N, C-alpha and C positions, 0 to 999 in steps of 0.2 A: 429418651433423648440423649444423644451423645454429647458429652462435655467438650467445649472448645478449648484445646490445650493452649493455644496462643493467648486467648483471653485470660486464662488463669495465670499464665506466665507473666503477662503484662500487669495483672493485678498484684502479683507477688512483687514485681519490680517497684511498683508505686508505693506499696506499704513499707518495703524495705528502705526505699529512698526517704520516706517520711520519718521512719524510726531513726535512721542514721543522721539525717539532717536535723531532726528535732533534738536528738541527744547532743549534737555538737553545738547547736544554738543555746540549749539549756546550760551547757558547761560554760559558754561564753557570756551568759546572762543577757542574751538577745531574745527578741520575740520568736517563738517557735515557728511562726509563719515564714520567717526568713530562711530558716533551716529547711522547711518544706520546699520552698521555691528553689533553693540551691540544689536540693536532692533531685528536683524535677529537671534542672539543667543537666545534671550528670547522666540521667537516663533518657535525655532528649535524642531524637533521631539526628540532630544536627551536631552532636558531640561524639567523640570516640567512646567505645565501650558498649555495654548492654543498652538496648534502647527499646522503646515501645513500638509495636507494629501498627496499632490502630489508635491514633490520637482522638478521633471523633467520638468513639464510644466513651472514653473517659471524660471528655468534655461534657457529655450528657450527665454522667454520674456526678461530676463536679458541680453542676447546676443544682443538684439536690442539696449540696452543702450550703450554697448561697440561700436557698429557700429555708432550710432549718435554722440557720444562723439569724436571718432576718426575722423569722418568727420569734426567736428567743429575745432579740433586741426589742421587738415590739412589746413582748410581755413585760420585760424589765423596765421599759420606759414609761414614765407616768404622764398621763395626759395633762393633769394640773400643772406639772413641772414644765411641760411643753408650752402651755398657755402663758406661763410667766415670762417666757422669752419669745412670745409670738411676733413682736415687732422687729426685733433684731433678726429672728429666723426668716420671716417673710420679706421684710424690707431690706435688711442688711444682706441676707443670703442672695436675693435677686441682684442687688447692687454689686456685690462681690463677684458674681458670675459675669455681669456685664463689663465690669472693670478688667477682669482677667482676659476676656475676649478682646477688649479694646487694647490692652497691653500687647497681646499676641499679634493683633493686626498691625500695631505700630512697629513691632519687631519684624514682622514679615516685610514691611516696606523697607526697613533698613537692611535686611538680609537679602533682598531681591527675590523673596518667595512670591508666588501669586497669592492674591487676597483670600482665595478659597482655602488654600493650605493654612494660611494664618488664622482663618476662622475656625477650622477644624482643630488646629493645635490649641487655640484659645479655649474651645469647648472642652477638650480633653483635659487640660490642666486646671479648669475651673472647678472640677468636682473631686473632693477628697473622698476617701473610702470610709463609709460608715462602719464597715466590718473591722477594718484595721483600727480606726479611732476608738471604737467601743472596747476593743482589747486593751489599747493603751490606757484609756481612762480607768478601766477595771484594775490594771496594774498599779495605777497611782491612787486608787480609791477615790476617784474624782467624779464618778458618774452623777452623783447627787449634788455636786457643788455648782455654783453659778457658771463657771467657765465650762464645766462638763455639760450642763444642760444646754448652754448656748451652742457649743460645738455640735452636739448631736442634733439640735434643732436646725442649725444651718445645713448640716449634711443631709438631713431628711428633705429639706427644701431642694437641695442639689439633686437628690435622688429623683424627685418629681420633675425637676428641670430636665434631667437626662431623658425622661420619657418624651417630653415635648421636643427636645433637640433631635431625638432619633426620628421623630415625625417630620421635622423641618429639613434636616440635612439632605435626604434624598431628593427633595423638591428642587434643590439648587443644581442638581445634575441634569435637569431637564431644560427646556427652552427658557430663555431669559424673560420673555414677555409674560407678565402676570404672575411672577413668582411669589411676590409678597401677598397678593390676594389669595393664591392657592394655599400659602402657608397659614394665613389667618383663618381660612375656612377649615383647614385640617385641624388646627389647634382648637378651634371652637368645638368641633365634634369630639375631640379627645376629652375636653373638660366635661362635656355632657355625659360621656361614658363613665368618667371617674366618679361622679356623684352617686349613681346607683351602686357602684362597686363598694364605695365607703358605707352606704346604707346597709347593704347585704352583710358586710363584715361585722358591723356593729350590732345587728339584730339577729342574724342566723347563727353565727359561730358560737356565741355563749350558750344558746339553747341546746345545740347539738352536744357540746362538751358536758353540759350539766346532765343531759340524758345518758351520756356514756358513763359519767361518774356514778350515777345511781346504780349501775350494774355491779359496782364494787369489785370489778375484775381488772387487775392491773394490765394484763396483756391486751384486753379489749380496749381499754382506755388509751394505751399506747397506739394501737392501730387507728383509733379515731383521731388522735392528735396528728399522726403522720398523714392520714387521709385529708384532714382539714388543711394542713400546710400545702399539700400538693394540689388539692382542688382549688384553693384560693389563688395559688400561684398560676395555675392553669387558666382560670377564668380571667385573671389580669392579663396574661399573655394573649389570650384569645381576643381581648378587647383592645390590644395594641399597646399595653403597658408592660413594664418589666416584671418578671417573676418575683424579683426582690420586693417590689412595692406590694404585690398581692399578699405575700407571706407576712410582710411587716404589718399590714392592715389587719390580718387575721390575729396576729399576736397582740397588737394594740387594742383590739376589741375586747380582750379579756384582761388587760393590764390592771383595770380597777377592781377586778373580781378575784380576791385572794383565794377563794375556794377553788378556783380553776387553775391556779398556778402550778398544780401538779403536772399539767400538760407540758409545761416547760421543763420541769424536773426530769420527767421520764424520757425526754428527748435528748438530754445533754450528752450521754455517751454516743448515741448515734450521730448527733450533730457534729461532735468533735472529730469523729472518724471521717465524715464526708467533707468537713472543712479542710482537714489535712489533705484529702484527695484533691480538693479544689486547687490548693496552692501548689501542690506537686504538678498538677496538670498545667498550671500557668507556666511553671518553669520549663516544661517540655516544649513550649512554643518559642522560646528564645533562640534566635539564629545569630550566633556570635559573628559570623562573617558579615552580615548586613550591618551590625552595630559598628564593627571596625571601619567599614567604609562610610559611615555616617556619624562620625564622632562629633562633628560640628553641630549637627542637628540635635543630637543627644545633649550636648553641653548647653545649647541655648534653651532647650526644654527644661533642663534641671535648674538653670538660672531663673527661669520664669516661675518654676514651681516653688523653689526654696526662698529666693530673695524677693521676687516679684510678688508672690502671694503673701509673704510675711508683711511686706509694706502695705499692700492693699487691705488685708484684714485688720491690721493694727489701725489704719486710718478709718475703716468702716466702723469698727468698735468704738473708737473715740467719737466719731460722728454721732453715734447713738448714745453718747454720754456714759459709757462704761469707764471704769478706772483704768489707768495706764497698765496696772498689773494684770487685771483681767484681760485687757486687750492683747497684751503680749502673750499671755497663756493661750488664748484662743488662736491667735495668729500662728503660734508655734505648732499647735496641734493640726492645723489645716495645711501645713507645708508638705503635703504628700498627695499622690493620686493612686487610684486603685482599680478595682474590677469594673466599675461603671465607665471609666475612661476607655477600657478595652472595647466595651460595647459601642461607644460613640465612634471610635476610630475604625472599628470593623464595619459599621454602617457606612461610614464615609468611604472606606476602601471598596466595598461592594458597589457603591454608587459611582465609582470611578473618579472621585474627587481628590484622593491621595493615593500614593503608591505603597508598596510593601515596606519601604524604608521608614515611613511615618508610623506605620503600625508597630514595627519592631522597635523603633526608638521610643514609642509610647510605653511599650511593655518594659523595656530596659529602664526608662525614666521612672516608671512606677516602682520597680524593685529597688532601685538605688535611692529614690526619695523616701521609701518606707524605711530602708536601712538608716538613712541619715536622720529621719524623723525620730527614731529611737533615741539618738544621742541629743538631738535638739530638745525633745521633750524632757529628757532627764536633766539636762543642764538648765533649761528655762524653769522647770518646776522647782528644782532645788533652790534657784535664785528667788523666784517670786512667791512660792508657796507660803513662806512665813508671813508675807505681807497680805495674803488674801483673806484670812479669817476675820480680819478687822472690818471688812466691808460688809454691806448688807447682802442678803442672799440674792436679791435682784435689784438692779439699778435702772432697769428700763422696762 
């Protein structure tokens, strides 16, 4: 088989961009993912200089990064910890999503947008990135603290909500009559499919990994772990769910089995390489010309993400009787959007509900909000962290 020189050239560009961007971000004490994204912008077909020839191929590779990272998050996250925050995660998470959509609909009316664009914008800003948040919490050593557990619990509910919203959004592109009945029927089928998926993850995955561990062969164990990640993600996608949810459930299924955590350890180097590829690939999708012509839309979205969501989540946390300091910490962490927002806005774009300008503005708003979130989290945690240890580990 003859090697494709274009593919290898593009792959070289991607990893050189990741290295250069990562080093610059590290020197500036910023998250590496920001450096990766900026590196992607540099090699984008929409900017001068060297650029990738085939974006679609690397979008597929990038999806593997999402799968491996969500598997790792699942392994690291404790089910007992999740149960401690189940009420704020389920009730508060759902309420926060609805309030974010409501805020965007109100803004749409003020700005003269059509209501469907307002709904799509609200849906995209309502979901923070679990991937980015997990990295932030790890940097602050807060994954096991109350605000860390609450944030992850909320974003996991948002991840599931994205699944349902991707099912609902295309329905609104069809005839107006009977939309809500069709949406309810489609959602009901999705819930019925999710139950056996969870059952399979909790019962089958640990057995397969224990069988692989008995071989005492590191290479074979690594292959089993990769296969489980990809198969779980593939089954989830085949059932209409996101690959991220399938991979997370596979990781969560072994989170309580310490003897199987080696599956996470052996995947870390491979995961980090694909995660870098994922964020560089996102950067290649930025179209500066569209952003320049839609600065008002971008500005409104950033206002809703940073200020709107901060107020919403502070209020929701207080409603569930968390302390003001925990409420502020959680609200600060959720003032960003990420990869799942791209999925939602892409579904809306393909359904003809929004145009390219909303997709590009969403991408730009995500990158800027992640950048701002770094400084928001640093400032807020420096201020509230001394006040957090005195409170109980769970207040709701």
